[in-house]
C-alpha positions in Angstrom: 4.7 14.4 12.4 4.8 18.0 13.3 2.1 19.6 15.6 1.0 21.8 12.7 0.5 18.7 10.5 -1.5 16.8 13.1 -4.2 19.3 14.0 -5.8 20.8 10.9 -8.6 22.9 12.3 -11.1 23.0 15.1 -14.7 21.8 14.4 -17.1 24.5 15.5 -20.8 23.4 15.5 -23.6 23.7 18.0 -23.0 20.2 19.2 -19.3 20.9 19.8 -20.1 24.1 21.6 -22.4 22.2 24.0 -19.5 19.7 24.6 -17.2 22.6 25.5 -19.7 24.1 28.0 -19.9 21.1 30.2 -18.1 20.5 33.5 -15.5 18.3 31.8 -14.4 20.2 28.7 -14.3 18.3 25.3 -12.8 19.9 22.2 -13.2 18.6 18.7 -10.5 18.9 16.0 -10.1 17.8 12.4 -6.9 15.9 12.3 -4.5 14.3 9.8 -5.7 11.0 8.4 -2.5 9.2 9.6 -2.6 10.6 13.2 -3.3 8.3 16.1 -4.4 9.0 19.7 -0.9 9.5 21.3 0.0 11.9 18.4 -3.2 14.0 18.9 -2.7 14.1 22.7 0.9 15.3 22.3 -0.1 17.9 19.6 -2.9 19.4 21.8 -0.5 19.4 24.8 2.2 21.3 22.8 -0.1 23.7 20.9 -2.4 24.8 23.8 -0.4 24.1 27.0 -3.1 21.9 28.6 -3.2 18.3 29.9 -5.6 16.1 27.9 -6.9 13.0 29.8 -8.5 11.2 26.9 -8.8 11.2 23.1 -11.4 9.5 20.9 -10.8 9.4 17.1 -13.6 9.0 14.6 -13.3 8.5 10.8 -16.1 10.5 9.1 -17.2 8.8 5.9 -17.6 10.5 2.6 -21.0 11.7 1.5 -22.6 11.8 -2.0 -22.6 15.2 -3.6 -24.5 16.4 -6.6 -23.7 19.6 -8.5 -26.1 21.1 -11.0 -24.4 22.9 -13.9 -25.6 24.4 -17.2 -24.5 21.2 -19.0 -26.2 18.8 -16.5 -25.6 17.2 -13.2 -22.2 16.1 -11.9 -22.2 13.4 -9.3 -19.3 12.8 -6.9 -18.4 12.3 -3.2 -16.9 14.5 -0.5 -13.7 13.3 1.0 -13.5 11.2 4.1 -11.8 12.8 7.1 -10.8 12.1 10.7 -11.9 14.0 13.8 -10.6 13.8 17.3 -12.6 14.5 20.5 -10.1 15.5 23.2 -11.1 15.5 26.9 -9.3 17.9 29.3 -8.8 17.7 33.0 -11.5 19.2 35.2 -11.0 23.0 35.5 -8.8 23.3 32.4 -9.8 25.0 29.1 -8.4 26.3 25.9 -8.6 30.1 26.0 -8.8 30.5 22.2 -12.2 28.8 22.0 -13.8 30.7 24.8 -14.4 33.9 22.8 -15.8 31.9 19.8 
């Protein structure tokens, strides 16, 4: 897979901001459902020119969703997705996230 196909988008929440502010930087990305740990490490290395030391991958389960319309309620589910938590070496950071 191509680097652009592996990393879909960064996950920016309060919890991920706290993970980035620590001594050891951890960044969270939404990744392709078929990506594995070596793929994610190589993609982060190529895209951001950093040296990741570890990668944890988590499959986020789908959640029930209810929409209320004029006709009635429509029940469904959100899609399941995969996220990766990438740990960098001490002292390294990804510059794009520092302004966010």
